[in-house]
C-alpha positions in Angstrom: 0.0 0.0 0.0 1.4 3.4 -1.0 -1.5 5.8 -0.3 -0.2 9.2 -1.0 -2.0 10.7 2.0 -0.9 13.9 3.8 0.1 13.1 7.3 1.1 16.5 8.8 -1.5 19.2 8.7 -2.6 22.4 10.4 -5.3 22.3 13.0 -8.8 23.2 11.6 -10.1 26.0 13.8 -13.8 26.5 14.2 -16.1 29.3 15.4 -15.8 29.7 19.2 -12.1 28.8 19.3 -10.0 31.3 21.1 -8.8 32.1 24.6 -10.3 31.8 28.1 -8.7 33.6 31.0 -9.5 33.7 34.7 -9.5 36.8 36.8 -7.4 35.8 39.8 -9.3 38.2 42.0 -12.9 37.5 41.1 -12.3 33.9 39.9 -14.5 34.7 36.9 -13.7 33.3 33.4 -13.6 35.5 30.3 -13.8 34.2 26.8 -11.9 36.0 24.0 -12.9 34.9 20.5 -10.1 34.2 18.1 -9.8 35.7 14.7 -8.9 33.4 11.8 -6.2 34.9 9.6 -4.3 33.0 6.9 -4.9 29.7 8.7 -3.7 31.1 12.0 -5.9 31.8 15.0 -5.1 35.2 16.4 -6.4 36.1 19.9 -6.2 39.8 20.6 -6.1 41.4 24.0 -5.3 38.3 26.0 -4.1 39.4 29.5 -0.5 38.5 30.4 0.2 35.3 32.3 -1.4 31.9 32.0 -4.6 31.5 29.9 -6.5 28.7 28.3 -6.2 28.2 24.6 -9.6 26.7 23.6 -10.4 24.6 20.6 -13.8 22.8 20.8 -13.7 21.1 24.2 -9.9 21.2 24.6 -8.3 23.7 26.9 -4.5 24.2 26.8 -3.2 26.0 29.8 -0.3 28.1 28.6 1.6 31.4 28.9 3.0 31.1 25.4 2.3 33.9 22.9 2.5 31.4 20.0 1.4 27.7 20.1 2.3 25.0 17.6 -1.1 23.4 16.8 0.0 21.2 14.0 -0.9 17.5 14.3 -0.8 14.2 12.5 -3.9 12.9 10.8 -4.6 10.4 8.1 -6.9 10.5 5.2 -7.5 12.7 2.1 -8.7 16.2 2.9 -11.7 15.6 0.5 -12.7 12.2 2.0 -16.3 11.6 2.8 -17.9 9.6 5.6 -20.1 6.7 4.3 -23.8 7.2 4.6 -26.0 4.9 6.7 -26.8 1.5 5.2 -23.5 1.3 3.4 -22.5 -2.4 3.2 -19.7 -4.6 1.8 -20.6 -8.0 0.4 -17.6 -10.2 1.0 -16.5 -13.4 -0.7 -12.9 -13.8 0.5 -11.2 -17.2 0.3 -7.8 -18.5 1.2 -8.1 -17.8 5.0 -6.1 -19.9 7.4 -8.6 -22.1 9.3 -10.5 -19.6 11.4 -9.8 -19.8 15.1 -11.8 -18.8 18.2 -9.9 -15.5 18.6 -9.3 -14.7 15.0 -10.3 -11.2 13.7 -10.6 -9.4 10.4 -8.9 -6.1 10.3 -9.8 -3.6 7.6 -7.4 -0.6 7.0 -6.8 2.2 4.5 -4.3 5.0 5.1 -5.4 7.3 2.3 -9.1 7.1 3.3 -8.4 6.7 7.0 -10.5 3.6 7.4 -10.1 1.2 10.3 -11.9 -1.6 12.0 -10.5 -4.4 14.1 -13.0 -7.3 14.2 -14.9 -6.5 11.0 -16.3 -10.0 11.0 -18.5 -9.0 13.9 -20.5 -6.6 11.6 -21.9 -9.5 9.6 -21.9 -13.4 9.6 -18.9 -14.5 11.8 -17.0 -17.4 10.1 -17.4 -20.8 11.8 -14.5 -22.5 13.5 -12.1 -23.9 10.8 -13.6 -21.9 8.0 -11.3 -20.8 5.2 -13.8 -18.4 3.6 -15.5 -15.3 4.9 -18.8 -14.6 3.1 -21.8 -12.4 3.6 -22.9 -8.8 3.9 -21.2 -6.6 6.5 -22.1 -3.2 7.7 -19.5 -0.7 6.6 -21.4 2.3 8.0 -21.0 0.7 11.5 -17.2 0.3 11.2 -15.1 2.4 13.6 -13.7 4.6 10.9 -15.9 4.2 7.7 -15.1 6.7 5.0 -15.9 6.3 1.3 -12.8 4.4 0.1 -12.1 5.4 -3.5 -9.4 3.7 -5.5 -10.1 6.3 -8.2 -8.5 8.8 -5.8 -5.6 6.6 -5.0 -7.0 4.9 -1.9 -5.8 1.4 -1.2 -7.4 -0.9 1.4 -6.3 -4.1 3.1 -8.3 -6.9 4.6 -6.0 -8.6 7.1 -6.7 -11.9 8.9 -5.4 -11.7 12.4 -4.8 -15.4 13.2 -4.7 -17.0 16.7 -1.3 -18.1 17.9 0.4 -18.9 21.2 3.3 -17.0 22.8 6.5 -19.0 22.9 7.5 -18.6 26.6 9.2 -20.5 29.3 8.2 -17.9 32.0 4.7 -19.3 32.5 4.0 -22.2 34.8 0.8 -23.0 32.9 -0.1 -22.7 29.2 1.3 -19.5 27.7 -1.4 -17.0 26.6 -2.6 -16.7 23.0 -2.2 -13.7 20.8 -3.5 -12.7 17.3 -1.2 -11.7 14.5 -1.4 -10.6 10.9 -1.0 -13.8 8.8 -3.0 -13.2 5.5 -4.0 -10.2 3.5 -6.2 -9.2 0.6 -5.7 -5.8 -1.1 -8.6 -5.3 -3.5 -9.3 -2.4 -5.8 -12.3 -0.8 -4.1 -14.7 2.0 -4.8 -17.3 2.0 -2.1 -20.9 3.0 -3.1 -22.0 5.2 -0.2 -25.5 4.2 0.9 -25.3 1.0 -1.2 -23.7 -2.4 -1.3 -20.3 -3.0 -2.8 -19.1 -6.5 -3.6 -15.5 -7.7 -2.9 -14.2 -11.0 -4.0 -10.6 -12.4 -3.8 -8.2 -14.8 -2.3 -6.0 -14.0 0.7 -2.2 -14.0 0.3 0.0 -15.6 2.9 2.3 -13.2 4.7 5.9 -13.9 5.5 6.3 -14.0 9.3 9.0 -12.2 11.3 9.8 -13.3 14.9 10.6 -11.0 17.8 11.3 -11.4 21.5 10.2 -9.4 24.5 10.9 -9.3 28.2 8.5 -7.4 30.5 8.8 -6.9 34.2 5.1 -7.4 34.9 5.3 -7.1 38.7 6.8 -3.6 38.4 3.7 -2.5 36.5 1.4 -4.2 39.1 3.3 -2.5 42.0 1.9 0.9 40.7 -1.8 0.0 40.9 -2.4 2.0 44.0 -1.1 5.1 42.2 -3.8 4.6 39.6 -6.5 4.3 42.4 -6.5 2.4 45.6 -9.8 0.8 44.6 -8.6 -0.7 41.3 -10.5 -3.9 40.7 -8.8 -5.7 37.8 -5.5 -5.6 35.9 -4.3 -7.0 32.7 -1.2 -6.5 30.5 -1.1 -5.7 26.9 1.4 -6.0 24.0 0.3 -4.5 20.7 2.4 -4.1 17.6 1.3 -1.7 14.9 2.7 -0.3 11.6 2.6 3.5 11.9 2.5 5.5 8.6 5.3 8.0 8.1 5.1 11.1 10.3 2.6 9.5 12.8 2.5 7.5 15.9 -0.3 5.0 16.9 -0.7 7.3 20.0 -2.3 9.8 17.6 -3.8 7.8 14.8 -5.4 4.4 14.1 -2.6 2.4 12.7 -3.0 -1.2 11.5 -2.4 -3.9 14.1 0.2 -6.5 13.4 0.0 -8.4 16.7 -2.0 -8.1 19.9 -1.8 -10.0 23.2 -3.6 -9.6 26.5 -2.0 -11.3 29.6 -4.0 -11.9 32.8 -2.8 -10.6 36.1 -2.7 -14.2 37.4 0.4 -14.7 35.2 2.1 -11.8 36.8 5.8 -12.8 36.6 8.5 -11.4 34.4 7.4 -12.3 30.9 10.0 -13.7 28.6 8.4 -14.5 25.3 8.7 -14.7 21.5 6.0 -14.1 18.9 5.6 -13.9 15.1 3.6 -11.8 12.7 3.4 -10.6 9.1 3.5 -7.1 7.9 1.6 -6.2 4.8 2.4 -2.4 5.0 5.2 -0.6 3.1 8.7 -0.7 4.4 8.7 3.0 5.4 6.0 2.3 8.0 7.4 2.1 11.6 6.8 -1.0 13.5 5.8 0.2 16.9 5.2 -1.7 20.2 2.7 -0.6 22.9 3.6 -2.2 26.2 1.2 -1.3 29.0 -0.8 -2.5 32.0 -4.5 -1.7 32.2 -6.3 -1.0 35.5 -10.1 -1.1 35.7 -12.2 0.8 38.3 -16.0 0.1 38.5 -18.7 2.9 38.5 -22.4 2.7 38.5 -24.7 5.4 37.1 -28.1 5.7 38.8 -30.4 2.9 37.8 -27.8 1.3 35.5 -25.6 -1.7 35.5 -22.0 -1.1 36.6 -19.2 -0.6 34.1 -15.4 -0.4 34.3 -13.4 2.8 33.6 -9.8 2.1 32.5 -6.6 3.7 33.4 -3.2 2.6 31.9 0.5 2.8 32.5 2.7 2.1 29.5 4.8 3.3 26.5 5.0 3.3 22.8 8.4 2.4 21.4 9.9 1.0 18.2 10.1 -2.7 18.0 13.9 -2.4 18.0 13.7 -0.5 21.3 11.2 -3.2 22.6 13.8 -5.9 22.1 16.6 -3.8 23.6 16.4 -4.8 27.3 13.6 -5.5 29.8 10.4 -3.4 29.4 9.5 -1.8 32.7 7.5 1.3 33.7 9.2 4.5 32.3 6.6 6.8 33.8 4.3 6.3 36.8 1.0 8.1 37.5 0.5 11.5 39.2 0.1 11.0 42.9 -2.1 12.5 45.6 -4.7 14.1 43.3 -6.8 16.7 45.1 -10.0 18.4 43.9 -10.9 21.6 45.7 -8.3 20.6 48.3 -9.8 17.2 49.0 -8.3 13.8 48.2 -10.0 12.5 45.0 -9.5 8.7 45.2 -13.0 8.1 46.6 -16.4 9.8 45.7 -16.6 13.6 46.2 -19.5 16.0 46.2 -19.8 19.8 46.6 -16.6 20.6 44.8 -18.2 23.3 42.6 -18.3 23.6 38.8 -14.8 25.1 38.4 -12.7 23.5 41.1 -8.9 23.5 41.2 -7.1 20.2 40.7 -3.6 19.7 42.1 -1.3 16.7 42.4 2.2 15.5 43.1 4.5 14.3 40.4 5.2 10.7 39.4 7.6 8.6 41.4 9.1 7.3 38.1 10.1 9.5 35.2 9.6 13.2 34.4 6.6 14.0 32.3 6.5 16.9 29.8 2.8 17.6 30.6 -0.5 16.3 32.0 -3.9 15.7 30.4 -7.0 16.1 32.5 -9.9 14.3 30.9 -13.4 14.7 32.3 -16.2 12.2 31.7 -19.8 12.4 32.7 -21.1 9.2 34.2 -24.5 8.5 32.5 -27.2 5.9 32.3 -27.6 5.1 28.6 -30.3 2.5 28.1 -29.6 0.9 31.4 -25.8 0.8 30.9 -23.3 3.0 32.7 -21.4 5.1 30.1 -18.5 7.6 30.3 -19.2 10.5 28.0 -16.3 13.0 27.5 -17.1 16.6 28.3 -13.6 18.0 27.6 -10.0 18.0 28.6 -7.3 20.3 29.9 -3.7 20.1 28.9 -1.2 21.5 31.3 2.6 21.7 31.9 2.6 22.0 35.7 0.9 20.1 38.4 -2.3 22.1 38.9 -5.2 23.6 36.9 -8.6 25.0 37.5 -11.3 23.4 35.4 -12.9 25.9 33.0 -16.7 26.2 32.9 -18.6 23.6 31.0 -16.7 20.5 31.9 -18.6 19.6 35.0 -22.4 19.7 35.2 -24.5 20.4 38.3 -25.9 17.3 40.0 -24.2 14.8 37.7 -21.4 12.5 38.7 -18.1 12.5 36.7 -14.9 10.6 36.7 -11.6 12.5 36.0 -8.5 11.0 34.6 -5.2 12.8 35.2 -2.6 11.5 32.7 1.1 12.1 33.0 2.6 12.2 29.4 5.8 12.5 27.6 5.1 12.9 23.9 8.5 14.4 23.1 7.0 17.8 23.1 5.9 20.2 25.9 2.1 20.2 26.2 1.8 23.9 26.6 3.8 24.6 23.5 2.9 21.8 21.0 -0.1 20.0 22.6 -0.9 17.8 19.6 2.5 16.6 18.4 4.2 13.3 19.3 7.3 11.3 18.5 8.6 8.0 19.8 9.0 7.0 22.6 5.6 8.2 24.0 5.1 7.6 27.7 1.7 7.6 29.5 0.5 6.9 33.1 -3.0 7.5 34.5 -4.5 8.4 37.8 -8.3 7.9 38.0 -10.5 9.7 40.5 -13.6 8.5 42.3 -17.0 9.8 41.3 -17.0 13.6 41.4 -20.2 15.6 41.7 -20.2 19.4 41.7 
């Protein structure tokens, strides 16, 4: 695949973007609308000192007079999103016998299309099947643009086959993983709102083998920094092929290998695995090594659901193989909201409280991201709906208006990050290695 897609582009500003400043005496917030000039957003009469640079629901707390808002994105500028009832009728042969954990990955760089587990959007192949056949909902795919070969788009259908880690560090059976093993790259022009037929035979991929050592107990030792009430932990290894100029931290890159390892196997992992790579040689093979920590919340009248925090890093596969993987950055500690410890439920903190925290015990972040989620009952299920985020360089920030709603519970994630750039100067840029570590609050009600 050689999609000639632009990867680096300017931020697309919208009406309402601009600056928000807080009067330190009255504590009131003032919004200053930006003026779009030659692709730049100019904000006149912003008071000196810290202010919030606002785009949509993002707030960047900064004192900088000029901010680099460039970012990496995939897809043609003129791409369209497929209409409802857009379907693909598949008749793909040549699969390796379908396994219980197998998945079909669909990916296009030029159109920015992505869905892992596309077989779930139609008839799932039976165990042992070598053909995937039927009508599948393209408009329900995670990223579902109108793929157009006539505009240079290329698309790949990748079978992610079930395999088993080769490891001597497990007392029982080593865990399974899925890896890219077969690919079909058809010429495709999707009919938006209609059904497009795709037929072809998968091609076997040559497999490459890599090894990894992960100090799983060192990740587990940090669970209380995420939240003392963490209920479940698992470990993840994910290999992706990142298009030039991007990282999988920012964009949906095609998966080459994925493994989830239970906490019950928490010993130092020494393992080898194999996968194929159908992407061009200038795509960077990137490894995500992380631990995930789940914390349960229950919206009023709904079933409980887990909110996830993570500790991990994105590195090149070469870096992954160069020594034991262990935490490079740990979570922020002792988060307080309106001066009160935030690990358990809080109420009465107000709509614009101050958050403050201590730095990580491991590593030095180049910024923090405060993500706010409303805890809602959606058709009887607890959901976490993002209301906005604040990007800061230092270890405190006041939440701007609009992120918290009166009488509604929220969960707040404070993420320490090192993207290779300072978050108050270049908030949307990243380069490998990327380090992340989360703290998750209890339910917070204004």
